[in-house]
PATORTOR-765983 format. One record per residue (C-alpha): z, y, x; residue number from 1. Coordinates in steps of 0.25 Angstrom, whole numbers. Example, Ala and Ser with C-alpha at 12.3 -4.5 7.8 and 13.67 -1.06 7.14 Angstrom:
// PATORTOR-765983
NODE:31:-18:49:1
NODE:29:-4:55:2
// end
This chain:
// PATORTOR-765983
NODE:-284:122:-12:1
NODE:-275:110:-14:2
NODE:-263:109:-5:3
NODE:-263:98:5:4
NODE:-254:87:1:5
NODE:-242:83:10:6
NODE:-244:69:15:7
NODE:-231:62:18:8
NODE:-231:53:30:9
NODE:-223:40:31:10
NODE:-222:33:45:11
NODE:-228:20:46:12
NODE:-222:9:54:13
NODE:-228:8:68:14
NODE:-234:-6:67:15
NODE:-241:-3:54:16
NODE:-246:10:59:17
NODE:-252:2:71:18
NODE:-258:-8:63:19
NODE:-264:2:54:20
NODE:-271:9:65:21
NODE:-274:-3:74:22
NODE:-289:0:74:23
NODE:-287:14:79:24
NODE:-289:18:94:25
NODE:-278:14:102:26
NODE:-273:28:106:27
NODE:-273:33:92:28
NODE:-266:20:87:29
NODE:-255:22:98:30
NODE:-253:36:93:31
NODE:-252:31:79:32
NODE:-242:21:83:33
NODE:-234:31:90:34
NODE:-234:41:78:35
NODE:-230:29:69:36
NODE:-218:26:79:37
NODE:-214:41:79:38
NODE:-214:41:63:39
NODE:-207:29:62:40
NODE:-196:33:71:41
NODE:-195:46:64:42
NODE:-194:38:51:43
NODE:-182:30:56:44
NODE:-175:43:62:45
NODE:-176:50:49:46
NODE:-170:38:41:47
NODE:-155:42:43:48
NODE:-151:34:30:49
NODE:-158:23:22:50
NODE:-158:31:10:51
NODE:-165:44:16:52
NODE:-174:50:27:53
NODE:-167:62:34:54
NODE:-176:71:41:55
NODE:-166:79:50:56
NODE:-167:94:53:57
NODE:-168:99:67:58
NODE:-154:104:67:59
NODE:-141:98:62:60
NODE:-135:102:52:61
NODE:-149:106:46:62
NODE:-151:119:40:63
NODE:-153:112:26:64
NODE:-156:98:20:65
NODE:-167:94:10:66
NODE:-165:82:2:67
NODE:-179:77:-1:68
NODE:-181:67:-12:69
NODE:-195:59:-12:70
NODE:-203:55:-24:71
NODE:-205:42:-31:72
NODE:-208:30:-22:73
NODE:-206:38:-9:74
NODE:-195:39:1:75
NODE:-189:49:9:76
NODE:-198:45:20:77
NODE:-210:50:12:78
NODE:-206:65:13:79
NODE:-199:65:27:80
NODE:-213:69:34:81
NODE:-213:81:25:82
NODE:-201:87:31:83
NODE:-207:92:44:84
NODE:-218:99:36:85
NODE:-207:108:30:86
NODE:-204:113:44:87
NODE:-189:115:41:88
NODE:-183:108:54:89
NODE:-169:112:51:90
NODE:-169:106:37:91
NODE:-165:91:35:92
NODE:-172:83:25:93
NODE:-165:71:18:94
NODE:-175:62:11:95
NODE:-168:52:2:96
NODE:-175:39:-2:97
NODE:-175:36:-17:98
NODE:-170:22:-22:99
NODE:-180:11:-25:100
NODE:-180:9:-40:101
NODE:-190:4:-51:102
NODE:-198:15:-56:103
NODE:-203:13:-71:104
NODE:-215:22:-69:105
NODE:-220:13:-58:106
NODE:-218:0:-66:107
NODE:-204:-2:-61:108
NODE:-209:-2:-46:109
NODE:-197:-1:-36:110
NODE:-199:12:-28:111
NODE:-191:24:-23:112
NODE:-187:33:-34:113
NODE:-176:43:-37:114
NODE:-177:39:-52:115
NODE:-185:31:-61:116
NODE:-198:36:-67:117
NODE:-202:31:-81:118
NODE:-215:39:-84:119
NODE:-223:51:-79:120
NODE:-222:59:-91:121
NODE:-214:72:-94:122
NODE:-205:65:-105:123
NODE:-203:52:-97:124
NODE:-189:46:-97:125
NODE:-181:49:-85:126
NODE:-172:41:-76:127
NODE:-160:49:-78:128
NODE:-150:40:-70:129
NODE:-160:38:-59:130
NODE:-162:53:-57:131
NODE:-147:56:-57:132
NODE:-144:44:-47:133
NODE:-154:51:-38:134
NODE:-148:64:-40:135
NODE:-135:59:-35:136
NODE:-142:53:-23:137
NODE:-147:67:-19:138
NODE:-134:73:-22:139
NODE:-127:63:-12:140
NODE:-137:68:-1:141
NODE:-134:82:-4:142
NODE:-119:79:-3:143
NODE:-122:72:11:144
NODE:-128:85:16:145
NODE:-117:93:11:146
NODE:-107:84:18:147
NODE:-114:86:31:148
NODE:-112:101:29:149
NODE:-126:106:23:150
NODE:-124:117:13:151
NODE:-128:114:-1:152
NODE:-137:126:-1:153
NODE:-145:120:11:154
NODE:-147:106:4:155
NODE:-160:105:-3:156
NODE:-165:94:-13:157
NODE:-180:92:-13:158
NODE:-190:81:-17:159
NODE:-204:77:-22:160
NODE:-208:71:-35:161
NODE:-196:62:-41:162
NODE:-188:67:-29:163
NODE:-191:81:-33:164
NODE:-186:78:-47:165
NODE:-173:72:-41:166
NODE:-172:85:-33:167
NODE:-173:94:-44:168
NODE:-162:87:-53:169
NODE:-153:86:-41:170
NODE:-154:101:-38:171
NODE:-152:105:-52:172
NODE:-139:97:-54:173
NODE:-133:98:-40:174
NODE:-119:103:-42:175
NODE:-120:112:-29:176
NODE:-131:121:-26:177
NODE:-141:116:-16:178
NODE:-152:123:-7:179
NODE:-163:120:-17:180
NODE:-173:110:-23:181
NODE:-187:107:-19:182
NODE:-194:100:-31:183
NODE:-208:95:-26:184
NODE:-217:88:-37:185
NODE:-205:86:-46:186
NODE:-198:89:-59:187
NODE:-185:90:-66:188
NODE:-180:77:-70:189
NODE:-170:75:-82:190
NODE:-173:89:-86:191
NODE:-165:87:-99:192
NODE:-152:87:-90:193
NODE:-154:102:-88:194
NODE:-147:112:-89:195
NODE:-135:103:-92:196
NODE:-136:97:-78:197
NODE:-140:109:-70:198
NODE:-130:114:-59:199
NODE:-128:129:-61:200
NODE:-131:132:-47:201
NODE:-144:125:-47:202
NODE:-149:137:-56:203
NODE:-151:145:-43:204
NODE:-161:135:-37:205
NODE:-169:136:-28:206
NODE:-179:125:-32:207
NODE:-193:123:-27:208
NODE:-203:116:-36:209
NODE:-216:111:-30:210
NODE:-227:104:-38:211
NODE:-242:100:-37:212
NODE:-251:105:-48:213
NODE:-258:92:-49:214
NODE:-246:83:-49:215
NODE:-248:72:-59:216
NODE:-236:64:-55:217
NODE:-225:74:-57:218
NODE:-234:83:-66:219
NODE:-234:98:-63:220
NODE:-230:101:-77:221
NODE:-217:94:-75:222
NODE:-213:103:-63:223
NODE:-217:115:-71:224
NODE:-208:110:-83:225
NODE:-197:107:-73:226
NODE:-198:121:-67:227
NODE:-197:127:-81:228
NODE:-185:119:-84:229
NODE:-178:124:-71:230
NODE:-182:139:-75:231
NODE:-176:136:-89:232
NODE:-163:131:-82:233
NODE:-162:145:-76:234
NODE:-166:141:-62:235
NODE:-175:152:-56:236
NODE:-175:149:-41:237
NODE:-187:139:-42:238
NODE:-200:140:-35:239
NODE:-211:132:-41:240
NODE:-223:129:-32:241
NODE:-236:121:-36:242
NODE:-247:116:-27:243
NODE:-261:110:-30:244
NODE:-257:96:-27:245
NODE:-253:83:-34:246
NODE:-240:75:-33:247
NODE:-238:78:-18:248
NODE:-233:88:-8:249
NODE:-242:98:0:250
NODE:-240:107:12:251
NODE:-239:120:4:252
NODE:-228:113:-4:253
NODE:-220:109:9:254
NODE:-221:124:14:255
NODE:-215:128:1:256
NODE:-204:118:2:257
NODE:-201:123:16:258
NODE:-201:138:12:259
NODE:-191:134:0:260
NODE:-182:127:9:261
NODE:-182:138:20:262
NODE:-180:149:9:263
NODE:-167:142:3:264
NODE:-160:136:15:265
NODE:-148:144:18:266
NODE:-145:148:32:267
NODE:-154:155:44:268
NODE:-168:152:42:269
NODE:-170:150:57:270
NODE:-162:137:55:271
NODE:-174:131:48:272
// end
């Protein structure tokens, strides 16, 4: 039985929502407008910076921080509604927005992207400078969390698709050990950089890889090859989960992500 896909919900401006449902019964329409207003207010409240969405924890300081990087063409808002599904109320999520740039694969169209993509093939040219620039961006977010007193072992990097590729490279090359990496529907970019660029402490993991068996965007075989590469690098603390889905997320995957974070966050579990 196929896993139910996780649908990301993006708040619509109230005026648009009201127009969209103009023909609906007045009571239902009123409820919809109120929901839209509520969503929009939450949208604004979470926009603590122009370059990211922050979904705050129920406590300050949080028990842990997860830096979640979205996929190609998306923004941090696209995954903000995923956070409540994880039921980790004392964990803060920082969801940065990728810069808008031309993407060669999409005929040079301008869109949010962590790095350029030239082709969807296993031997395609890779945008080394773009990857490395985005790695520095994530590192700066990690440094911000450390500066506010969050222990590095409770800072996690995570992402989906292109953001997952960025996440994995960042984790493997970060000079100080982090709490772990969540790689959803991703792969290891610039694999030829390893083992030369591998930070020794990263060999200890932990890394959670998750992928759809029917993913024809970031192919399942790419994830398998990346997993094998990590094993060849001597990284043994890796979990690899597959799901009967395409290039998407599902409820079972989110449960596995929550369990991974719960297991590896340092400190009393009652604080989660």
